[in-house]
C-alpha positions in Angstrom: 0.0 0.0 0.0 1.5 3.3 -1.0 1.6 6.5 1.1 -1.1 8.3 -0.8 -3.7 5.6 -0.3 -2.6 5.2 3.4 -3.2 9.0 3.9 -6.7 8.7 2.3 -7.6 5.7 4.5 -6.3 7.6 7.5 -8.4 10.6 6.6 -11.5 8.5 6.1 -10.8 6.8 9.5 -10.7 10.1 11.3 -13.6 11.5 9.4 -15.7 8.6 10.6 -15.1 9.9 14.2 -15.5 13.6 13.4 -18.6 13.6 11.1 -20.9 13.4 14.1 -19.5 16.6 15.7 -21.6 19.7 16.0 -20.9 22.5 13.4 -19.1 24.7 15.9 -16.7 21.9 16.9 -16.1 21.2 13.2 -15.3 24.9 12.5 -13.0 25.0 15.5 -11.2 21.8 14.3 -10.8 23.3 10.8 -9.3 26.5 12.4 -6.8 24.5 14.5 -5.8 22.3 11.5 -5.3 25.4 9.4 -3.2 27.0 12.1 -1.1 23.9 12.4 -0.3 24.1 8.6 0.7 27.8 9.0 3.1 26.9 11.9 4.8 24.1 9.9 8.2 25.6 10.6 7.8 25.1 14.3 7.0 21.4 13.8 10.2 20.9 11.8 12.3 21.8 14.9 11.1 18.6 16.6 13.1 16.3 14.3 15.9 14.0 15.4 18.4 16.5 14.0 17.4 19.0 16.7 18.2 16.4 19.4 21.7 16.0 18.3 24.2 17.1 20.9 21.5 17.6 23.5 23.4 15.7 26.2 26.2 17.7 27.9 28.7 16.5 30.3 32.1 17.4 31.7 33.4 13.9 30.9 35.0 13.1 27.6 33.6 10.3 25.5 36.5 8.0 26.4 35.9 8.6 30.1 32.2 7.7 29.8 33.1 4.5 27.9 35.6 3.5 30.5 33.0 4.2 33.3 30.4 2.1 31.5 32.8 -0.8 30.9 34.1 -0.7 34.6 30.5 -0.8 35.9 29.7 -4.0 34.1 29.4 -7.1 36.4 30.0 -10.5 35.0 28.8 -13.4 37.2 28.7 -16.1 34.6 29.7 -19.5 36.1 30.7 -22.1 33.6 29.8 -25.6 34.9 32.0 -28.5 33.8 30.2 -31.3 31.9 
């Protein structure tokens, strides 16, 4: 199934829920959807690219790796056959 037909099916699915709303609620929904299209630039900032570099620490990457490796606990007991 391609993306265009998925979007149509999704729109039909939501319309099934929304068709029974009163006219004022429908107009309010139209207004909010229109506003969300106008604010499309704000939505683009929530991509994974905007999360890059979000973690800050005084430790270097090598120090973090060493700390993780040193905190590992191995308790595997090999039993002879």
